[in-house]
C-alpha positions, 0 to 999 in steps of 0.5 A: 528112293534116291539113285543110291538106294535103288543102287543098293537094292540093285547090288543086295539083289546081284549078292542074294544071286552070286554063287556063295550066298546060295551056298552059304543058304545051303549049308545053313539049311542043312545045319537048320535040319540036322537035329543032333547038330542043333542040340549040340549046338543048344546045349554048347550056347547053354553051358557057355551063356553059365559059364558066362554068368559065374565069370561076370558073378565073380566066380570060376567056371568049374572043371567040369564045366571047362571040359565039356565045353571044350568037348562039345566045341571039338565036336560041333567043328568036327562035324561035316554039315557045320564046316559047310557053313563056316567055309560058306560063310566064310566065302560070302565074308570075301565076296562082301570085303571085295565088294566093299573095297571095290566100293571105298575105291569108287567113293575116291575115285567120285571124291576127286572127280566134277562129276555130281550125281543126281540124288 
């Protein structure tokens, strides 16, 4: 394993231990365990798939389908468990963005330096 690969693995392990990642896992588990929320998501995904198929075949979904889709989406988005998942995902994404910015900065600094790391 190269030094860079080892460092990447260490970074991944460190990210897995962050509060943001732990909150994301807890929120995802809560959503997975909520049967009514899963039924809602399944119905929404099925309706979305049906509507996409219609659109791809050049047909417009019926108004009833559009209204049902909007109703289901509003219901899903209003659920506390789903809101926690979205919030946790957003917080973890922000952390990853900071990590990526720091890596990019390090790449720029490394490219300007004369020190060569062994691979």
